[in-house]
C-alpha atoms as one frame of an Amber mdcrd trajectory, in Angstrom:
protein
  16.480   3.470  -4.667  13.778   1.895  -6.048  13.885  -1.438  -3.688  10.102
  -0.627  -2.691   8.678  -0.360  -6.252   6.548  -3.289  -7.738   8.007  -4.725
 -10.928   5.638  -2.618 -12.724   6.476   0.187 -11.427   9.986  -0.234 -12.231
   9.102  -0.617 -15.799   7.249   2.920 -15.317  10.776   4.356 -13.630  12.365
   2.990 -16.539  10.525   4.307 -19.190  10.297   7.793 -17.523  14.265   7.898
 -17.346  14.264   6.967 -20.734  12.017   9.470 -21.701  14.403  11.957 -19.723
  17.333  10.751 -21.299  16.218  11.544 -24.782  14.864  14.656 -24.289  18.571
  15.946 -22.418  19.836  14.427 -25.529  17.859  16.766 -27.719  18.185  19.658
 -25.408  22.218  19.186 -25.618  22.284  18.648 -29.406  19.996  21.799 -30.187
  21.856  23.966 -27.676  25.187  22.934 -29.163  23.625  23.664 -32.554  22.251
  27.095 -31.636  25.699  27.957 -30.140  27.400  26.966 -33.388  25.046  28.601
 -35.657  25.647  31.725 -33.131  29.261  31.670 -32.867  29.975  31.071 -36.736
  27.503  33.952 -37.678  29.888  36.019 -35.229  32.959  34.981 -36.979  31.420
  35.826 -40.601  33.251  33.130 -42.170  36.055  34.551 -43.025  38.384  31.965
 -42.944  36.560  29.388 -44.662  39.606  28.133 -46.737  41.941  27.756 -43.828
  42.860  24.320 -42.993  41.693  25.164 -39.614  38.242  27.215 -40.483  35.902
  29.015 -38.422  34.083  25.270 -38.007  36.652  23.977 -37.031  37.278  26.837
 -34.403  33.618  26.267 -32.917  34.307  22.836 -32.493  37.383  23.393 -30.411
  34.342  25.626 -27.976  32.321  23.130 -27.827  34.684  19.775 -27.226  36.476
  22.155 -24.436  33.223  22.824 -22.943  32.115  19.084 -22.930  35.337  17.581
 -22.144  35.143  15.729 -25.494  37.281  15.472 -29.017  36.904  17.710 -31.885
  35.744  14.828 -34.363  32.884  14.222 -31.496  32.098  17.960 -31.035  32.164
  18.586 -34.709  29.311  15.585 -35.129  27.201  17.052 -32.360  27.397  20.502
 -34.231  26.182  18.833 -37.467  23.306  17.123 -35.558  22.359  20.066 -33.908
  22.305  22.493 -36.683  20.539  19.953 -39.037  17.896  19.868 -36.364  17.644
  23.560 -36.595  18.077  24.226 -40.295  16.946  21.318 -42.425  14.783  19.150
 -39.848  12.915  21.187 -37.266   9.771  19.305 -37.012  12.045  16.308 -36.131
  14.028  18.301 -33.904  10.899  19.140 -32.016   9.471  15.918 -31.417  12.609
  14.809 -30.479  12.822  17.272 -27.437   9.790  15.592 -26.216  11.585  12.810
 -25.506   9.131  10.384 -27.204  11.593   9.472 -30.074  15.184   7.316 -29.624
  18.461   9.250 -30.452  19.127   6.364 -32.838  16.043   7.107 -35.189  17.526
  11.027 -35.380  20.737   9.872 -36.013  19.519   7.552 -39.282  17.184  10.234
 -40.373  20.148  12.993 -40.590  22.444  10.549 -42.157  19.755   9.257 -45.040
  18.491  12.511 -45.569  21.955  14.660 -46.418  21.568  14.280 -50.217  18.185
  15.960 -50.209  18.963  19.721 -51.441  15.602  21.234 -52.567  14.220  22.924
 -49.479  10.730  21.777 -50.599  11.457  18.386 -50.651  13.015  18.554 -47.361
  10.516  20.036 -45.847   7.829  17.330 -46.642  10.222  14.327 -45.478  10.452
  16.504 -42.056   6.580  16.493 -41.951   6.396  12.969 -42.450   9.144  12.097
 -40.128   7.484  13.856 -37.303   4.551  12.138 -37.787   5.320   8.781 -37.999
   9.009   8.292 -35.792   7.113   8.110 -32.361   6.180   4.107 -33.769   9.857
   3.793 -34.524  11.669   3.531 -31.517  11.056  -0.642 -31.411  12.596  -1.102
 -34.488  16.450  -2.052 -35.639  18.414   0.202 -37.262  17.858  -1.340 -40.471
  13.950  -1.298 -40.473  14.503   2.567 -39.608  16.855   2.846 -42.391  14.296
   1.233 -44.613  11.603   3.527 -43.903  13.128   7.011 -44.138  14.857   5.852
 -47.535  11.666   5.091 -48.551  10.361   8.629 -48.034  13.607   9.781 -49.724
  12.983   7.544 -52.878   9.347   8.755 -53.081  10.497  12.269 -53.550  14.039
  12.552 -54.431  15.291   9.210 -56.106  19.020  10.748 -56.656  18.926  11.712
 -52.741  18.961   8.291 -51.949  22.212   7.207 -50.132  23.170   3.530 -51.701
  25.879   0.892 -49.876  28.834   1.722 -52.270  31.565  -0.511 -52.657  33.602
  -1.149 -49.616  36.868   0.654 -50.859  36.188   3.875 -49.350  35.599   2.477
 -46.097  39.510   0.810 -45.960  40.881   1.868 -42.412  43.477   0.233 -39.632
  43.109   1.106 -36.306  45.050  -0.414 -33.327  43.416  -0.188 -29.933  45.197
  -1.078 -26.522  44.286  -4.736 -25.156  45.092  -6.514 -22.032  48.151  -7.226
 -19.996  50.813  -5.377 -22.903  48.897  -6.574 -25.961  47.133  -4.488 -28.204
  44.082  -5.143 -30.962  44.703  -4.751 -34.738  42.155  -4.246 -37.056  40.265
  -2.926 -40.144  39.416  -3.029 -44.066  42.379  -3.338 -47.117  41.868  -3.748
 -49.978  41.603  -7.802 -51.200  44.877  -7.900 -52.753  46.768  -5.754 -50.447
  45.279  -8.565 -47.724  45.946 -11.410 -49.470  49.596 -10.253 -49.751  49.924
  -9.312 -45.908  48.248 -12.731 -45.164  51.245 -14.428 -46.895  53.815 -12.428
 -46.378  53.252 -13.146 -42.424  53.141 -16.833 -43.190  56.601 -16.547 -45.099
  58.322 -15.005 -41.896  56.659 -17.241 -39.418  58.064 -20.061 -41.451  61.409
 -18.656 -40.785  62.460 -20.417 -37.456  63.211 -23.431 -36.866  61.257 -26.398
 -36.101  62.149 -26.366 -32.247  60.757 -22.604 -31.956  58.299 -22.963 -28.858
  55.531 -20.519 -30.357  52.329 -21.278 -32.429  52.173 -20.302 -35.673  49.190
 -17.834 -34.441  51.790 -16.194 -32.015  54.704 -16.212 -34.613  52.478 -14.442
 -37.096  51.667 -11.851 -35.063  55.610 -11.524 -33.714  56.422 -11.595 -37.565
  54.254  -7.826 -37.458  57.702  -6.935 -35.381  60.109  -7.908 -38.667  57.584
  -5.782 -40.835  57.951  -2.781 -39.025  61.979  -3.076 -38.837  62.262  -4.031
 -42.655  63.327  -7.500 -42.099  63.194 -10.720 -44.154  63.420 -13.146 -41.128
  62.277 -13.701 -37.569  64.286 -14.260 -34.707  64.255 -18.106 -33.424  63.519
 -18.609 -30.325  64.167 -22.212 -29.505  67.574 -21.129 -27.444  69.875 -23.596
 -29.328  73.174 -22.489 -30.164  73.446 -24.794 -33.528  70.121 -23.395 -34.559
  69.816 -23.724 -38.277  67.407 -20.827 -38.815  69.380 -18.090 -40.889  70.016
 -15.319 -38.572  71.012 -13.075 -41.786  67.434 -11.327 -42.499  66.830 -10.283
 -38.903  66.649  -6.424 -38.251  66.733  -4.415 -35.753  63.476  -1.762 -35.512
  64.389   1.826 -36.161  60.983   2.770 -35.037  61.131   4.736 -31.812  58.721
   4.342 -28.950  59.011   5.675 -25.626  58.008   3.575 -22.209  58.054   5.340
 -18.798  58.812   2.930 -15.966  60.394   3.187 -12.635  64.107   2.182 -12.595
  63.557  -0.791 -10.349  61.179  -1.844 -12.904  63.462  -1.884 -15.616  66.435
  -3.289 -13.599  64.272  -6.358 -13.221  63.846  -6.084  -9.307  60.248  -3.933
  -9.434  56.489  -4.956  -9.784  55.194  -1.319 -10.606  53.650  -0.883 -14.363
  55.204   0.970 -17.045  53.407   3.477 -19.133  53.940   2.664 -22.879  53.188
   6.400 -24.807  50.299   6.421 -26.898  48.871   3.372 -25.685  48.418   3.048
 -21.618  49.912   1.139 -19.028  51.875  -2.435 -19.751  53.464  -5.107 -16.589
  56.391  -5.019 -15.460  57.033  -8.054 -17.335  56.444  -6.790 -21.210  58.967
  -3.722 -19.935  61.901  -6.503 -19.079  61.285  -8.303 -22.336  61.824  -4.901
 -24.192  64.671  -3.978 -22.124  67.513  -6.111 -23.687  67.218  -4.528 -27.151
  66.261  -1.296 -25.711  68.008   2.029 -25.255  67.444   2.817 -21.672  67.912
   6.466 -20.359  67.153   8.234 -17.296  64.617  10.933 -17.810  65.387  14.384
 -16.287  63.820  17.461 -16.746  66.435  19.103 -18.895  67.085  23.526 -18.919
  66.238  25.604 -21.056  68.430  26.080 -24.717  69.532  29.179 -26.211  67.509
  28.069 -29.530  63.918  28.088 -31.371  63.710  24.431 -32.225  63.881  21.779
 -28.630  66.791  19.793 -28.757  65.490  15.637 -28.916  66.286  15.402 -25.373
  63.809  18.733 -24.476  61.333  17.273 -26.947  61.635  14.218 -25.416  60.822
  15.296 -21.978  57.787  17.538 -22.688  56.282  14.589 -24.714  56.495  11.923
 -21.998  55.704  14.658 -19.483  52.422  15.330 -21.412  51.726  12.004 -23.181
  49.142  13.618 -25.196  47.585  16.989 -26.865  46.975  19.591 -23.818  44.228
  21.028 -25.812  41.012  20.410 -23.407  39.245  17.244 -24.809  41.643  16.063
 -27.228  43.960  12.837 -26.721  46.030  12.686 -29.860  49.505  11.056 -28.544
  52.446  13.278 -28.203  54.372  11.383 -30.431  52.305  12.813 -33.515  52.142
  16.657 -31.666  54.580  19.619 -32.086  56.020  20.849 -29.538  54.823  24.375
 -28.698  56.119  27.210 -27.573  53.426  29.054 -25.031  55.054  32.306 -25.273
  56.466  32.385 -29.086  60.044  32.498 -29.138  62.110  34.833 -28.740  60.004
  36.662 -26.026  59.335  33.305 -24.594  62.478  31.113 -24.256  62.915  26.994
 -25.677  62.165  25.479 -22.085  60.004  22.917 -20.346  58.149  25.712 -18.606
  57.128  27.342 -21.809  57.219  24.014 -23.857  54.163  21.672 -24.372  52.645
  19.206 -26.972  49.655  19.767 -29.165  48.422  18.377 -31.499  48.762  20.062
 -35.382  44.824  21.175 -35.778  45.063  22.672 -32.048  48.810  24.053 -32.443
  47.017  26.233 -35.655  43.877  27.094 -33.468  46.554  28.457 -30.824  48.542
  30.625 -33.331  45.367  31.867 -35.425  42.650  32.169 -33.067  44.743  34.221
 -30.713  44.433  37.688 -29.303  41.569  39.569 -28.572  38.489  37.708 -28.777
  40.230  34.738 -29.523  41.789  31.956 -27.262  44.508  32.637 -24.717  46.969
  30.323 -22.637  48.945  30.641 -19.603  51.441  27.796 -18.901  52.508  27.307
 -15.010  56.208  25.900 -14.173  54.559  22.472 -13.450  53.657  22.083 -16.940
  50.006  22.851 -16.284  48.148  25.117 -19.005  45.299  27.098 -18.073  43.289
  28.035 -21.724  40.610  31.135 -22.146  38.293  30.495 -24.458  36.705  33.284
 -26.883  33.975  33.265 -24.328  35.878  34.021 -20.995  35.154  30.184 -20.115
  38.261  28.564 -18.567  39.870  25.069 -18.730  42.297  23.216 -16.877  44.803
  20.487 -18.559  47.625  18.714 -16.585  50.309  16.942 -17.921  49.256  13.030
 -18.298  52.594  11.814 -17.422  52.892  13.422 -14.174  49.542  11.465 -12.712
  51.490   8.349 -13.178  54.793   9.873 -12.203  54.503  12.460 -10.099  58.261
  13.747 -10.409  57.454  14.630 -14.121  55.064  17.861 -12.680  57.852  19.471
 -10.670  58.113  22.811 -11.329  60.774  23.689 -14.156  61.196  27.714 -13.820
  59.239  30.726 -14.655  59.127  32.226 -17.548  58.361  35.605 -18.761  54.490
  36.615 -19.833  53.827  37.594 -23.222  51.905  37.744 -26.298  50.288  33.967
 -27.488  49.822  35.407 -31.146  51.554  34.453 -34.304  52.490  37.217 -36.337
  53.967  36.836 -40.034  52.793  33.382 -39.824  50.084  32.171 -42.518  47.416
  29.593 -42.120  47.948  26.373 -44.405  44.863  26.355 -46.980  42.338  24.134
 -48.058  41.642  23.316 -51.484  38.088  23.542 -51.450  36.087  25.166 -48.407
  33.991  22.847 -45.938  30.788  24.129 -47.758  32.203  23.512 -51.008  33.215
  20.068 -49.811  30.176  18.909 -48.779  28.617  20.630 -51.878  30.732  18.633
 -54.281  30.565  15.066 -52.298  26.505  15.569 -52.514  26.627  16.023 -55.491
  29.312  13.340 -56.702  26.554  10.512 -55.005  23.425  12.340 -56.706  25.283
  12.074 -60.024  26.068   7.942 -58.954  22.633   7.626 -58.459  21.489   9.441
 -61.948  23.675   6.957 -63.572  22.295   4.243 -61.880  18.865   5.102 -62.773
  20.140   5.681 -66.383  21.079   2.104 -66.751  18.070   0.745 -64.622  15.000
   3.110 -64.061  13.052   2.848 -61.452  10.908   0.942 -59.683  13.795  -1.647
 -59.212
């Protein structure tokens, strides 16, 4: 493709493809927005105070259809409905393919505090006239231009960068060769304390420990999670002067799936660390001396509602993540749910699977006629049917790596998935009330700032 085109023609092809891509993105977001508004109207906002409310239920439908997480589905719903209800003229320009998604994303974010419909309509018209000229601007410059429009018409609605305390977080993401990356934002005092504590623990080994200080600080995290006060020294000396009294064994449970040959030291097949991904055989062998090694077999059914630890472990190792389409919440943080509710359905591996709490509640309270339904096969395959009649099939993730986990474990009787007699957890404020509260809170901060330092600044 494109081999015979000249350089100018290739540039033209690039631009044409970019316009098509922008237009396709706009059509997708507008379709998501229309779908969300229609389904929300059909649901009638009857569950506004539910923990899993109508918006969350519609996000599940969008996420299942597009194969994306509920958070990403919710974000697309927000953008789509905003382009329809708040910034329709910007949406029309976006659909032509002449405007980059970055501009639309920034415009939606920076106008969130505008509550006056007349002011918002003015900003929408101004954006529609100008945004075609912004495609080659940086995010900062685009933000400046949108903010200037807002400041001119509604100074209280400008988004001001607050102190980053609200943005504190910790993230853990898979790295390479059995490592992971940890990063985030902490309060300064906590960060200094953590830094000092890692240094203190790194210094509890003897001078002959072969690790660098950086490696010892990284390994000190193991000690922190175990509640210990000293690190095990790796010098290998029998007369090591380091005090082992503070070394504690971790009480944290992690699941590593591996072939027996890998665990026993004569196989090279990688293993699977639940909630992380694949790790090399060497990493498994480093864990083996202090780990509890247990063969994983499909257990039989149990005459009780709550599955035993053995049965729950099997289900989580088989599934690895939430079984709702598009969701990748690790199974360790999921509920083990009966497909056919107990006691009509047995506590049996063919009737159990992992659901995150949100999708567990969705299945329980948005089931029945006009809602979601599900069917589980003996090999763990789950087939969902959405309120619009669409079908989605998910297979156990663990079985993709270890096919023996997908062996059929027996048939279970059919039954209703409705959760009669249960009560949905509720919110303190509805989603709409929460949004209005946050908007008024930010506008109030701006009013206080202007009272102390009136514009122009």
